[in-house]
N, CA, C and O atoms as a printed pandas DataFrame, in Angstrom:
     atom_number atom_name residue_name chain_id  residue_number  x_coord  y_coord  z_coord
0              1         N          MET        A               1   -8.688    9.403  -16.865
1              2        CA          MET        A               1   -7.720    8.371  -16.539
2              3         C          MET        A               1   -7.802    7.303  -17.627
3              4         O          MET        A               1   -8.893    6.880  -18.008
4              5         N          ASN        A               2   -6.647    6.872  -18.125
5              6        CA          ASN        A               2   -6.649    5.876  -19.185
6              7         C          ASN        A               2   -6.901    4.477  -18.642
7              8         O          ASN        A               2   -6.903    4.278  -17.428
8              9         N          ALA        A               3   -7.114    3.500  -19.528
9             10        CA          ALA        A               3   -7.473    2.147  -19.117
10            11         C          ALA        A               3   -6.373    1.492  -18.299
11            12         O          ALA        A               3   -6.665    0.781  -17.337
12            13         N          GLY        A               4   -5.113    1.715  -18.658
13            14        CA          GLY        A               4   -4.008    1.123  -17.900
14            15         C          GLY        A               4   -3.952    1.645  -16.479
15            16         O          GLY        A               4   -3.674    0.893  -15.544
16            17         N          ALA        A               5   -4.214    2.929  -16.317
17            18        CA          ALA        A               5   -4.217    3.504  -14.979
18            19         C          ALA        A               5   -5.375    2.961  -14.159
19            20         O          ALA        A               5   -5.237    2.737  -12.956
20            21         N          ALA        A               6   -6.522    2.747  -14.806
21            22        CA          ALA        A               6   -7.676    2.194  -14.088
22            23         C          ALA        A               6   -7.379    0.777  -13.620
23            24         O          ALA        A               6   -7.741    0.397  -12.506
24            25         N          GLU        A               7   -6.720   -0.004  -14.470
25            26        CA          GLU        A               7   -6.352   -1.355  -14.064
26            27         C          GLU        A               7   -5.341   -1.331  -12.931
27            28         O          GLU        A               7   -5.431   -2.131  -12.000
28            29         N          ALA        A               8   -4.382   -0.424  -13.001
29            30        CA          ALA        A               8   -3.384   -0.324  -11.940
30            31         C          ALA        A               8   -4.023    0.126  -10.636
31            32         O          ALA        A               8   -3.619   -0.322   -9.563
32            33         N          ALA        A               9   -5.017    1.005  -10.715
33            34        CA          ALA        A               9   -5.681    1.497   -9.514
34            35         C          ALA        A               9   -6.423    0.389   -8.798
35            36         O          ALA        A               9   -6.615    0.452   -7.584
36            37         N          GLN        A              10   -6.846   -0.633   -9.540
37            38        CA          GLN        A              10   -7.524   -1.742   -8.895
38            39         C          GLN        A              10   -6.575   -2.518   -8.005
39            40         O          GLN        A              10   -6.997   -3.092   -7.002
40            41         N          GLY        A              11   -5.310   -2.543   -8.354
41            42        CA          GLY        A              11   -4.303   -3.170   -7.503
42            43         C          GLY        A              11   -4.534   -4.636   -7.256
43            44         O          GLY        A              11   -4.256   -5.119   -6.158
44            45         N          GLY        A              12   -5.030   -5.359   -8.228
45            46        CA          GLY        A              12   -5.387   -6.750   -7.988
46            47         C          GLY        A              12   -4.367   -7.739   -8.500
47            48         O          GLY        A              12   -3.615   -7.463   -9.434
48            49         N          ILE        A              13   -4.358   -8.908   -7.861
49            50        CA          ILE        A              13   -3.596  -10.041   -8.361
50            51         C          ILE        A              13   -4.507  -11.249   -8.279
51            52         O          ILE        A              13   -5.400  -11.300   -7.433
52            53         N          LYS        A              14   -4.294  -12.204   -9.136
53            54        CA          LYS        A              14   -5.098  -13.411   -9.078
54            55         C          LYS        A              14   -4.392  -14.415   -8.183
55            56         O          LYS        A              14   -3.189  -14.643   -8.306
56            57         N          GLY        A              15   -5.151  -15.003   -7.292
57            58        CA          GLY        A              15   -4.614  -16.027   -6.413
58            59         C          GLY        A              15   -4.250  -17.266   -7.214
59            60         O          GLY        A              15   -4.803  -17.502   -8.288
60            61         N          THR        A              16   -3.330  -18.048   -6.697
61            62        CA          THR        A              16   -2.868  -19.216   -7.425
62            63         C          THR        A              16   -3.901  -20.332   -7.423
63            64         O          THR        A              16   -3.997  -21.083   -8.394
64            65         N          GLY        A              17   -4.672  -20.455   -6.350
65            66        CA          GLY        A              17   -5.602  -21.577   -6.274
66            67         C          GLY        A              17   -6.998  -21.255   -6.734
67            68         O          GLY        A              17   -7.485  -21.874   -7.680
68            69         N          GLY        A              18   -7.667  -20.303   -6.098
69            70        CA          GLY        A              18   -9.074  -20.100   -6.341
70            71         C          GLY        A              18   -9.396  -19.001   -7.324
71            72         O          GLY        A              18  -10.578  -18.738   -7.548
72            73         N          GLY        A              19   -8.437  -18.351   -7.919
73            74        CA          GLY        A              19   -8.701  -17.283   -8.849
74            75         C          GLY        A              19   -9.230  -16.026   -8.177
75            76         O          GLY        A              19   -9.810  -15.169   -8.845
76            77         N          GLN        A              20   -9.045  -15.902   -6.887
77            78        CA          GLN        A              20   -9.526  -14.748   -6.133
78            79         C          GLN        A              20   -8.659  -13.527   -6.431
79            80         O          GLN        A              20   -7.453  -13.654   -6.639
80            81         N          VAL        A              21   -9.272  -12.353   -6.451
81            82        CA          VAL        A              21   -8.547  -11.119   -6.691
82            83         C          VAL        A              21   -8.424  -10.357   -5.383
83            84         O          VAL        A              21   -9.423  -10.119   -4.705
84            85         N          ASN        A              22   -7.215   -9.978   -5.027
85            86        CA          ASN        A              22   -6.980   -9.180   -3.828
86            87         C          ASN        A              22   -6.882   -7.720   -4.233
87            88         O          ASN        A              22   -6.056   -7.359   -5.071
88            89         N          LEU        A              23   -7.718   -6.883   -3.645
89            90        CA          LEU        A              23   -7.687   -5.459   -3.947
90            91         C          LEU        A              23   -7.069   -4.707   -2.777
91            92         O          LEU        A              23   -7.283   -5.059   -1.617
92            93         N          VAL        A              24   -6.313   -3.684   -3.088
93            94        CA          VAL        A              24   -5.719   -2.833   -2.064
94            95         C          VAL        A              24   -6.383   -1.469   -2.200
95            96         O          VAL        A              24   -5.957   -0.628   -2.993
96            97         N          ALA        A              25   -7.417   -1.271   -1.423
97            98        CA          ALA        A              25   -8.256   -0.073   -1.546
98            99         C          ALA        A              25   -7.495    1.248   -1.422
99           100         O          ALA        A              25   -7.824    2.184   -2.151
100          101         N          PRO        A              26   -6.494    1.380   -0.539
101          102        CA          PRO        A              26   -5.802    2.671   -0.433
102          103         C          PRO        A              26   -5.115    3.131   -1.717
103          104         O          PRO        A              26   -4.717    4.292   -1.816
104          105         N          LEU        A              27   -4.969    2.253   -2.690
105          106        CA          LEU        A              27   -4.369    2.681   -3.951
106          107         C          LEU        A              27   -5.280    3.651   -4.688
107          108         O          LEU        A              27   -4.815    4.396   -5.551
108          109         N          GLY        A              28   -6.563    3.654   -4.367
109          110        CA          GLY        A              28   -7.456    4.670   -4.922
110          111         C          GLY        A              28   -7.061    6.054   -4.450
111          112         O          GLY        A              28   -7.078    7.007   -5.230
112          113         N          ALA        A              29   -6.703    6.174   -3.173
113          114        CA          ALA        A              29   -6.238    7.458   -2.634
114          115         C          ALA        A              29   -4.881    7.833   -3.235
115          116         O          ALA        A              29   -4.617    9.008   -3.491
116          117         N          THR        A              30   -4.033    6.848   -3.456
117          118        CA          THR        A              30   -2.758    7.111   -4.120
118          119         C          THR        A              30   -3.001    7.657   -5.520
119          120         O          THR        A              30   -2.317    8.585   -5.952
120          121         N          ALA        A              31   -3.971    7.087   -6.232
121          122        CA          ALA        A              31   -4.293    7.565   -7.572
122          123         C          ALA        A              31   -4.739    9.022   -7.548
123          124         O          ALA        A              31   -4.340    9.807   -8.408
124          125         N          VAL        A              32   -5.566    9.388   -6.570
125          126        CA          VAL        A              32   -6.011   10.783   -6.466
126          127         C          VAL        A              32   -4.811   11.702   -6.282
127          128         O          VAL        A              32   -4.723   12.743   -6.934
128          129         N          LEU        A              33   -3.888   11.330   -5.403
129          130        CA          LEU        A              33   -2.722   12.179   -5.155
130          131         C          LEU        A              33   -1.831   12.300   -6.387
131          132         O          LEU        A              33   -1.471   13.411   -6.776
132          133         N          VAL        A              34   -1.471   11.179   -7.006
133          134        CA          VAL        A              34   -0.506   11.253   -8.106
134          135         C          VAL        A              34   -1.095   11.851   -9.379
135          136         O          VAL        A              34   -0.363   12.439  -10.175
136          137         N          PHE        A              35   -2.414   11.711   -9.588
137          138        CA          PHE        A              35   -3.027   12.275  -10.795
138          139         C          PHE        A              35   -3.540   13.694  -10.596
139          140         O          PHE        A              35   -3.479   14.507  -11.518
140          141         N          CYS        A              36   -4.048   14.005   -9.399
141          142        CA          CYS        A              36   -4.704   15.307   -9.197
142          143         C          CYS        A              36   -3.805   16.366   -8.571
143          144         O          CYS        A              36   -3.961   17.550   -8.870
144          145         N          VAL        A              37   -2.882   15.977   -7.723
145          146        CA          VAL        A              37   -1.955   16.939   -7.111
146          147         C          VAL        A              37   -0.519   16.417   -7.230
147          148         O          VAL        A              37    0.144   16.178   -6.220
148          149         N          PRO        A              38   -0.040   16.241   -8.471
149          150        CA          PRO        A              38    1.262   15.615   -8.671
150          151         C          PRO        A              38    2.445   16.401   -8.113
151          152         O          PRO        A              38    3.512   15.828   -7.893
152          153         N          ASN        A              39    2.279   17.697   -7.882
153          154        CA          ASN        A              39    3.380   18.495   -7.346
154          155         C          ASN        A              39    3.469   18.449   -5.831
155          156         O          ASN        A              39    4.422   18.971   -5.252
156          157         N          SER        A              40    2.505   17.842   -5.190
157          158        CA          SER        A              40    2.521   17.727   -3.729
158          159         C          SER        A              40    3.680   16.837   -3.288
159          160         O          SER        A              40    3.958   15.824   -3.930
160          161         N          PRO        A              41    4.357   17.201   -2.203
161          162        CA          PRO        A              41    5.421   16.324   -1.692
162          163         C          PRO        A              41    4.894   14.931   -1.318
163          164         O          PRO        A              41    5.640   13.953   -1.348
164          165         N          LEU        A              42    3.619   14.850   -0.970
165          166        CA          LEU        A              42    3.026   13.569   -0.587
166          167         C          LEU        A              42    2.731   12.678   -1.786
167          168         O          LEU        A              42    2.435   11.494   -1.625
168          169         N          ALA        A              43    2.811   13.252   -3.003
169          170        CA          ALA        A              43    2.498   12.501   -4.219
170          171         C          ALA        A              43    3.722   12.212   -5.072
171          172         O          ALA        A              43    3.586   11.718   -6.191
172          173         N          GLN        A              44    4.902   12.505   -4.576
173          174        CA          GLN        A              44    6.120   12.258   -5.344
174          175         C          GLN        A              44    6.382   10.753   -5.454
175          176         O          GLN        A              44    5.974    9.989   -4.579
176          177         N          PRO        A              45    7.056   10.327   -6.514
177          178        CA          PRO        A              45    7.289    8.889   -6.703
178          179         C          PRO        A              45    7.917    8.199   -5.496
179          180         O          PRO        A              45    7.478    7.119   -5.103
180          181         N          TRP        A              46    8.940    8.815   -4.906
181          182        CA          TRP        A              46    9.581    8.202   -3.740
182          183         C          TRP        A              46    8.582    8.044   -2.606
183          184         O          TRP        A              46    8.494    6.981   -1.994
184          185         N          SER        A              47    7.829    9.102   -2.327
185          186        CA          SER        A              47    6.863    9.046   -1.234
186          187         C          SER        A              47    5.799    7.991   -1.478
187          188         O          SER        A              47    5.449    7.238   -0.569
188          189         N          ALA        A              48    5.283    7.931   -2.697
189          190        CA          ALA        A              48    4.207    6.991   -2.994
190          191         C          ALA        A              48    4.676    5.538   -2.900
191          192         O          ALA        A              48    4.092    4.736   -2.172
192          193         N          VAL        A              49    5.719    5.213   -3.632
193          194        CA          VAL        A              49    6.170    3.816   -3.691
194          195         C          VAL        A              49    6.784    3.377   -2.371
195          196         O          VAL        A              49    6.386    2.355   -1.811
196          197         N          VAL        A              50    7.734    4.129   -1.877
197          198        CA          VAL        A              50    8.412    3.730   -0.633
198          199         C          VAL        A              50    7.463    3.825    0.560
199          200         O          VAL        A              50    7.512    2.985    1.459
200          201         N          GLY        A              51    6.604    4.838    0.575
201          202        CA          GLY        A              51    5.648    4.968    1.674
202          203         C          GLY        A              51    4.697    3.788    1.750
203          204         O          GLY        A              51    4.474    3.242    2.831
204          205         N          ASN        A              52    4.136    3.388    0.625
205          206        CA          ASN        A              52    3.208    2.250    0.627
206          207         C          ASN        A              52    3.907    0.936    0.950
207          208         O          ASN        A              52    3.393    0.139    1.734
208          209         N          VAL        A              53    5.069    0.703    0.356
209          210        CA          VAL        A              53    5.778   -0.558    0.598
210          211         C          VAL        A              53    6.269   -0.628    2.043
211          212         O          VAL        A              53    6.138   -1.668    2.689
212          213         N          THR        A              54    6.823    0.452    2.550
213          214        CA          THR        A              54    7.279    0.478    3.944
214          215         C          THR        A              54    6.112    0.214    4.891
215          216         O          THR        A              54    6.238   -0.560    5.840
216          217         N          SER        A              55    4.987    0.853    4.632
217          218        CA          SER        A              55    3.809    0.651    5.478
218          219         C          SER        A              55    3.338   -0.794    5.445
219          220         O          SER        A              55    2.932   -1.346    6.468
220          221         N          ALA        A              56    3.394   -1.403    4.268
221          222        CA          ALA        A              56    2.984   -2.804    4.152
222          223         C          ALA        A              56    3.913   -3.718    4.948
223          224         O          ALA        A              56    3.454   -4.642    5.619
224          225         N          LEU        A              57    5.207   -3.463    4.874
225          226        CA          LEU        A              57    6.162   -4.289    5.630
226          227         C          LEU        A              57    5.993   -4.102    7.134
227          228         O          LEU        A              57    6.054   -5.071    7.892
228          229         N          ILE        A              58    5.782   -2.868    7.566
229          230        CA          ILE        A              58    5.572   -2.594    8.987
230          231         C          ILE        A              58    4.289   -3.264    9.473
231          232         O          ILE        A              58    4.256   -3.833   10.564
232          233         N          ALA        A              59    3.240   -3.197    8.668
233          234        CA          ALA        A              59    1.974   -3.833    9.037
234          235         C          ALA        A              59    2.144   -5.348    9.162
235          236         O          ALA        A              59    1.576   -5.966   10.062
236          237         N          LEU        A              60    2.913   -5.932    8.277
237          238        CA          LEU        A              60    3.162   -7.370    8.350
238          239         C          LEU        A              60    3.840   -7.728    9.667
239          240         O          LEU        A              60    3.468   -8.710   10.310
240          241         N          LEU        A              61    4.822   -6.945   10.068
241          242        CA          LEU        A              61    5.480   -7.178   11.355
242          243         C          LEU        A              61    4.499   -7.022   12.512
243          244         O          LEU        A              61    4.504   -7.815   13.454
244          245         N          ALA        A              62    3.664   -6.000   12.433
245          246        CA          ALA        A              62    2.703   -5.749   13.514
246          247         C          ALA        A              62    1.709   -6.897   13.656
247          248         O          ALA        A              62    1.425   -7.329   14.773
248          249         N          ILE        A              63    1.181   -7.395   12.552
249          250        CA          ILE        A              63    0.184   -8.453   12.677
250          251         C          ILE        A              63    0.799   -9.795   13.050
251          252         O          ILE        A              63    0.101  -10.692   13.522
252          253         N          ARG        A              64    2.091   -9.931   12.843
253          254        CA          ARG        A              64    2.761  -11.170   13.266
254          255         C          ARG        A              64    3.133  -11.146   14.748
255          256         O          ARG        A              64    3.095  -12.183   15.410
256          257         N          PHE        A              65    3.491   -9.974   15.273
257          258        CA          PHE        A              65    4.058   -9.930   16.615
258          259         C          PHE        A              65    3.233   -9.183   17.657
259          260         O          PHE        A              65    3.570   -9.220   18.841
260          261         N          VAL        A              66    2.179   -8.517   17.255
261          262        CA          VAL        A              66    1.363   -7.753   18.199
262          263         C          VAL        A              66    0.002   -8.432   18.299
263          264         O          VAL        A              66   -0.574   -8.809   17.278
264          265         N          PRO        A              67   -0.524   -8.595   19.519
265          266        CA          PRO        A              67   -1.832   -9.238   19.686
266          267         C          PRO        A              67   -2.927   -8.479   18.935
267          268         O          PRO        A              67   -2.852   -7.265   18.743
268          269         N          ALA        A              68   -3.936   -9.229   18.519
269          270        CA          ALA        A              68   -5.001   -8.734   17.641
270          271         C          ALA        A              68   -5.641   -7.404   18.063
271          272         O          ALA        A              68   -5.787   -6.537   17.202
272          273         N          PRO        A              69   -6.024   -7.187   19.297
273          274        CA          PRO        A              69   -6.710   -5.911   19.551
274          275         C          PRO        A              69   -5.818   -4.695   19.324
275          276         O          PRO        A              69   -6.315   -3.601   19.057
276          277         N          TRP        A              70   -4.519   -4.879   19.429
277          278        CA          TRP        A              70   -3.590   -3.754   19.337
278          279         C          TRP        A              70   -2.893   -3.661   17.991
279          280         O          TRP        A              70   -2.261   -2.646   17.699
280          281         N          ALA        A              71   -2.990   -4.674   17.180
281          282        CA          ALA        A              71   -2.223   -4.731   15.930
282          283         C          ALA        A              71   -2.549   -3.583   14.977
283          284         O          ALA        A              71   -1.653   -3.039   14.332
284          285         N          SER        A              72   -3.816   -3.218   14.887
285          286        CA          SER        A              72   -4.197   -2.153   13.944
286          287         C          SER        A              72   -3.561   -0.823   14.318
287          288         O          SER        A              72   -2.963   -0.154   13.476
288          289         N          GLY        A              73   -3.692   -0.444   15.581
289          290        CA          GLY        A              73   -3.117    0.831   16.030
290          291         C          GLY        A              73   -1.609    0.855   15.925
291          292         O          GLY        A              73   -1.022    1.850   15.501
292          293         N          VAL        A              74   -0.985   -0.242   16.311
293          294        CA          VAL        A              74    0.473   -0.329   16.223
294          295         C          VAL        A              74    0.917   -0.280   14.766
295          296         O          VAL        A              74    1.908    0.373   14.439
296          297         N          ALA        A              75    0.191   -0.964   13.893
297          298        CA          ALA        A              75    0.554   -0.969   12.471
298          299         C          ALA        A              75    0.499    0.439   11.887
299          300         O          ALA        A              75    1.418    0.856   11.183
300          301         N          VAL        A              76   -0.569    1.168   12.176
301          302        CA          VAL        A              76   -0.713    2.521   11.632
302          303         C          VAL        A              76    0.333    3.462   12.226
303          304         O          VAL        A              76    1.004    4.188   11.492
304          305         N          GLY        A              77    0.471    3.451   13.544
305          306        CA          GLY        A              77    1.441    4.340   14.195
306          307         C          GLY        A              77    2.869    4.056   13.767
307          308         O          GLY        A              77    3.637    4.977   13.490
308          309         N          ALA        A              78    3.220    2.788   13.715
309          310        CA          ALA        A              78    4.576    2.420   13.313
310          311         C          ALA        A              78    4.804    2.720   11.826
311          312         O          ALA        A              78    5.911    3.090   11.433
312          313         N          ALA        A              79    3.774    2.564   11.008
313          314        CA          ALA        A              79    3.908    2.880    9.578
314          315         C          ALA        A              79    4.166    4.366    9.384
315          316         O          ALA        A              79    5.013    4.748    8.577
316          317         N          ILE        A              80    3.445    5.206   10.115
317          318        CA          ILE        A              80    3.667    6.654   10.017
318          319         C          ILE        A              80    5.083    6.997   10.461
319          320         O          ILE        A              80    5.772    7.770    9.795
320          321         N          ALA        A              81    5.520    6.430   11.577
321          322        CA          ALA        A              81    6.876    6.692   12.062
322          323         C          ALA        A              81    7.923    6.233   11.045
323          324         O          ALA        A              81    8.898    6.941   10.792
324          325         N          ALA        A              82    7.721    5.055   10.465
325          326        CA          ALA        A              82    8.678    4.537    9.481
326          327         C          ALA        A              82    8.709    5.401    8.225
327          328         O          ALA        A              82    9.777    5.654    7.669
328          329         N          MET        A              83    7.539    5.853    7.781
329          330        CA          MET        A              83    7.512    6.725    6.602
330          331         C          MET        A              83    8.237    8.042    6.888
331          332         O          MET        A              83    8.919    8.579    6.015
332          333         N          MET        A              84    8.091    8.557    8.100
333          334        CA          MET        A              84    8.794    9.797    8.466
334          335         C          MET        A              84   10.309    9.579    8.445
335          336         O          MET        A              84   11.055   10.413    7.933
336          337         N          VAL        A              85   10.752    8.465    8.998
337          338        CA          VAL        A              85   12.184    8.157    9.017
338          339         C          VAL        A              85   12.721    7.984    7.599
339          340         O          VAL        A              85   13.830    8.421    7.291
340          341         N          MET        A              86   11.930    7.346    6.740
341          342        CA          MET        A              86   12.348    7.110    5.355
342          343         C          MET        A              86   12.185    8.353    4.474
343          344         O          MET        A              86   12.559    8.336    3.301
344          345         N          ARG        A              87   11.630    9.425    5.037
345          346        CA          ARG        A              87   11.322   10.645    4.285
346          347         C          ARG        A              87   10.432   10.318    3.089
347          348         O          ARG        A              87   10.642   10.795    1.973
348          349         N          ALA        A              88    9.421    9.480    3.370
349          350        CA          ALA        A              88    8.510    9.010    2.331
350          351         C          ALA        A              88    7.070    9.062    2.839
351          352         O          ALA        A              88    6.320    8.097    2.694
352          353         N          LEU        A              89    6.692   10.187    3.432
353          354        CA          LEU        A              89    5.344   10.298    3.980
354          355         C          LEU        A              89    4.320   10.300    2.853
355          356         O          LEU        A              89    4.362   11.146    1.959
356          357         N          HIS        A              90    3.416    9.359    2.909
357          358        CA          HIS        A              90    2.367    9.205    1.901
358          359         C          HIS        A              90    1.125    8.743    2.660
359          360         O          HIS        A              90    1.057    7.578    3.052
360          361         N          PRO        A              91    0.139    9.617    2.882
361          362        CA          PRO        A              91   -1.016    9.272    3.711
362          363         C          PRO        A              91   -1.707    7.950    3.383
363          364         O          PRO        A              91   -2.101    7.242    4.310
364          365         N          PRO        A              92   -1.874    7.580    2.109
365          366        CA          PRO        A              92   -2.480    6.270    1.861
366          367         C          PRO        A              92   -1.662    5.104    2.418
367          368         O          PRO        A              92   -2.189    4.006    2.594
368          369         N          GLY        A              93   -0.392    5.336    2.691
369          370        CA          GLY        A              93    0.430    4.282    3.297
370          371         C          GLY        A              93   -0.113    3.845    4.649
371          372         O          GLY        A              93   -0.106    2.657    4.971
372          373         N          SER        A              94   -0.582    4.802    5.440
373          374        CA          SER        A              94   -1.155    4.424    6.732
374          375         C          SER        A              94   -2.446    3.647    6.535
375          376         O          SER        A              94   -2.774    2.777    7.342
376          377         N          ALA        A              95   -3.182    3.950    5.473
377          378        CA          ALA        A              95   -4.390    3.182    5.166
378          379         C          ALA        A              95   -4.036    1.769    4.695
379          380         O          ALA        A              95   -4.768    0.820    4.978
380          381         N          VAL        A              96   -2.924    1.626    3.984
381          382        CA          VAL        A              96   -2.444    0.290    3.604
382          383         C          VAL        A              96   -2.188   -0.522    4.861
383          384         O          VAL        A              96   -2.608   -1.676    4.953
384          385         N          ALA        A              97   -1.498    0.074    5.832
385          386        CA          ALA        A              97   -1.201   -0.625    7.087
386          387         C          ALA        A              97   -2.483   -1.001    7.832
387          388         O          ALA        A              97   -2.600   -2.114    8.345
388          389         N          LEU        A              98   -3.436   -0.080    7.891
389          390        CA          LEU        A              98   -4.690   -0.351    8.592
390          391         C          LEU        A              98   -5.465   -1.472    7.911
391          392         O          LEU        A              98   -5.956   -2.379    8.583
392          393         N          LEU        A              99   -5.579   -1.423    6.605
393          394        CA          LEU        A              99   -6.313   -2.453    5.874
394          395         C          LEU        A              99   -5.685   -3.825    6.092
395          396         O          LEU        A              99   -6.389   -4.813    6.301
396          397         N          MET        A             100   -4.364   -3.880    6.041
397          398        CA          MET        A             100   -3.679   -5.151    6.244
398          399         C          MET        A             100   -3.909   -5.687    7.654
399          400         O          MET        A             100   -4.087   -6.891    7.840
400          401         N          ALA        A             101   -3.905   -4.805    8.642
401          402        CA          ALA        A             101   -4.098   -5.240   10.022
402          403         C          ALA        A             101   -5.545   -5.656   10.296
403          404         O          ALA        A             101   -5.789   -6.530   11.127
404          405         N          LEU        A             102   -6.494   -5.042    9.610
405          406        CA          LEU        A             102   -7.897   -5.393    9.821
406          407         C          LEU        A             102   -8.277   -6.716    9.160
407          408         O          LEU        A             102   -9.197   -7.397    9.613
408          409         N          ASP        A             103   -7.573   -7.079    8.094
409          410        CA          ASP        A             103   -7.830   -8.347    7.401
410          411         C          ASP        A             103   -6.496   -9.052    7.162
411          412         O          ASP        A             103   -5.998   -9.071    6.037
412          413         N          PRO        A             104   -5.914   -9.634    8.218
413          414        CA          PRO        A             104   -4.556  -10.162    8.111
414          415         C          PRO        A             104   -4.416  -11.502    7.384
415          416         O          PRO        A             104   -3.305  -11.862    6.994
416          417         N          ALA        A             105   -5.488  -12.239    7.193
417          418        CA          ALA        A             105   -5.370  -13.588    6.616
418          419         C          ALA        A             105   -4.670  -13.605    5.256
419          420         O          ALA        A             105   -3.708  -14.355    5.092
420          421         N          PRO        A             106   -5.109  -12.809    4.270
421          422        CA          PRO        A             106   -4.414  -12.876    2.975
422          423         C          PRO        A             106   -2.973  -12.381    3.048
423          424         O          PRO        A             106   -2.111  -12.840    2.299
424          425         N          VAL        A             107   -2.725  -11.449    3.946
425          426        CA          VAL        A             107   -1.370  -10.899    4.101
426          427         C          VAL        A             107   -0.446  -11.955    4.695
427          428         O          VAL        A             107    0.670  -12.153    4.216
428          429         N          LEU        A             108   -0.912  -12.627    5.733
429          430        CA          LEU        A             108   -0.094  -13.664    6.357
430          431         C          LEU        A             108    0.126  -14.840    5.409
431          432         O          LEU        A             108    1.185  -15.467    5.424
432          433         N          GLU        A             109   -0.873  -15.133    4.589
433          434        CA          GLU        A             109   -0.738  -16.210    3.615
434          435         C          GLU        A             109    0.315  -15.872    2.562
435          436         O          GLU        A             109    1.115  -16.725    2.179
436          437         N          ALA        A             110    0.309  -14.622    2.097
437          438        CA          ALA        A             110    1.260  -14.206    1.056
438          439         C          ALA        A             110    2.647  -13.940    1.629
439          440         O          ALA        A             110    3.649  -14.164    0.949
440          441         N          GLY        A             111    2.718  -13.466    2.868
441          442        CA          GLY        A             111    4.003  -13.136    3.474
442          443         C          GLY        A             111    4.544  -11.808    2.971
443          444         O          GLY        A             111    3.776  -10.977    2.488
444          445         N          PRO        A             112    5.847  -11.591    3.074
445          446        CA          PRO        A             112    6.446  -10.311    2.692
446          447         C          PRO        A             112    6.255   -9.951    1.210
447          448         O          PRO        A             112    6.353   -8.781    0.841
448          449         N          ILE        A             113    5.988  -10.935    0.377
449          450        CA          ILE        A             113    5.799  -10.650   -1.047
450          451         C          ILE        A             113    4.584   -9.753   -1.261
451          452         O          ILE        A             113    4.495   -9.078   -2.286
452          453         N          PHE        A             114    3.642   -9.733   -0.308
453          454        CA          PHE        A             114    2.455   -8.880   -0.412
454          455         C          PHE        A             114    2.855   -7.411   -0.495
455          456         O          PHE        A             114    2.171   -6.613   -1.137
456          457         N          ALA        A             115    3.963   -7.054    0.155
457          458        CA          ALA        A             115    4.429   -5.660    0.112
458          459         C          ALA        A             115    4.909   -5.283   -1.288
459          460         O          ALA        A             115    4.844   -4.116   -1.675
460          461         N          LEU        A             116    5.385   -6.258   -2.038
461          462        CA          LEU        A             116    5.846   -5.981   -3.402
462          463         C          LEU        A             116    4.727   -6.123   -4.420
463          464         O          LEU        A             116    4.580   -5.291   -5.315
464          465         N          MET        A             117    3.936   -7.185   -4.277
465          466        CA          MET        A             117    2.823   -7.411   -5.196
466          467         C          MET        A             117    1.632   -7.858   -4.392
467          468         O          MET        A             117    1.672   -8.965   -3.856
468          469         N          PRO        A             118    0.614   -7.112   -4.271
469          470        CA          PRO        A             118    0.170   -6.056   -5.137
470          471         C          PRO        A             118    0.596   -4.640   -4.768
471          472         O          PRO        A             118    0.522   -3.756   -5.622
472          473         N          VAL        A             119    1.036   -4.380   -3.545
473          474        CA          VAL        A             119    1.220   -2.997   -3.091
474          475         C          VAL        A             119    2.284   -2.247   -3.885
475          476         O          VAL        A             119    1.982   -1.214   -4.483
476          477         N          GLY        A             120    3.508   -2.735   -3.907
477          478        CA          GLY        A             120    4.602   -2.010   -4.554
478          479         C          GLY        A             120    4.462   -1.896   -6.062
479          480         O          GLY        A             120    4.639   -0.815   -6.624
480          481         N          VAL        A             121    4.148   -2.990   -6.713
481          482        CA          VAL        A             121    4.066   -2.990   -8.175
482          483         C          VAL        A             121    2.923   -2.102   -8.655
483          484         O          VAL        A             121    3.090   -1.340   -9.607
484          485         N          THR        A             122    1.769   -2.192   -8.008
485          486        CA          THR        A             122    0.641   -1.380   -8.464
486          487         C          THR        A             122    0.836    0.093   -8.141
487          488         O          THR        A             122    0.384    0.955   -8.895
488          489         N          THR        A             123    1.498    0.392   -7.036
489          490        CA          THR        A             123    1.814    1.792   -6.739
490          491         C          THR        A             123    2.776    2.335   -7.789
491          492         O          THR        A             123    2.597    3.449   -8.281
492          493         N          ALA        A             124    3.789    1.556   -8.132
493          494        CA          ALA        A             124    4.746    1.976   -9.161
494          495         C          ALA        A             124    4.044    2.157  -10.513
495          496         O          ALA        A             124    4.365    3.084  -11.257
496          497         N          ALA        A             125    3.098    1.286  -10.830
497          498        CA          ALA        A             125    2.350    1.413  -12.088
498          499         C          ALA        A             125    1.525    2.698  -12.095
499          500         O          ALA        A             125    1.451    3.383  -13.115
500          501         N          LEU        A             126    0.910    3.026  -10.970
501          502        CA          LEU        A             126    0.151    4.287  -10.875
502          503         C          LEU        A             126    1.065    5.480  -11.068
503          504         O          LEU        A             126    0.730    6.408  -11.804
504          505         N          VAL        A             127    2.218    5.465  -10.414
505          506        CA          VAL        A             127    3.156    6.573  -10.533
506          507         C          VAL        A             127    3.634    6.724  -11.970
507          508         O          VAL        A             127    3.700    7.838  -12.491
508          509         N          LEU        A             128    3.965    5.613  -12.607
509          510        CA          LEU        A             128    4.399    5.675  -14.002
510          511         C          LEU        A             128    3.288    6.183  -14.918
511          512         O          LEU        A             128    3.546    6.961  -15.836
512          513         N          ALA        A             129    2.075    5.754  -14.674
513          514        CA          ALA        A             129    0.951    6.240  -15.483
514          515         C          ALA        A             129    0.745    7.731  -15.285
515          516         O          ALA        A             129    0.396    8.438  -16.231
516          517         N          ALA        A             130    0.955    8.217  -14.076
517          518        CA          ALA        A             130    0.792    9.651  -13.800
518          519         C          ALA        A             130    1.899   10.474  -14.442
519          520         O          ALA        A             130    1.665   11.605  -14.868
520          521         N          ILE        A             131    3.098    9.917  -14.514
521          522        CA          ILE        A             131    4.223   10.627  -15.115
522          523         C          ILE        A             131    4.044   10.740  -16.612
523          524         O          ILE        A             131    4.320   11.783  -17.204
524          525         N          VAL        A             132    3.582    9.667  -17.220
525          526        CA          VAL        A             132    3.397    9.642  -18.676
526          527         C          VAL        A             132    2.159   10.410  -19.002
527          528         O          VAL        A             132    1.797   10.529  -20.173
């Protein structure tokens, strides 16, 4: 894996105030799919990018409107259902939803933009690195 792909796999952004880096761990699983089994339907660009972003948006809704003990399960289940409807099934997407629901503070602070950066942009960077 080249240096650009390694940086994209980290999926980090620097916070505006404290210089903190937010990592999206499921992007490691996305990297395995797009680099190691690129012909899999689960590793196609549409599935990877749309699956992760859709899951992030669904998780954001779940953690805003579902009480804490149930938010994780609802986020994962609803993310899987949404990915199926979007025809963008990507297993790491459900892990994105779970991670967001288990640690909602940075997600709620960032709002919907979290689905685009770091999740969407870094997923797209991984896909582009795998294509090239």
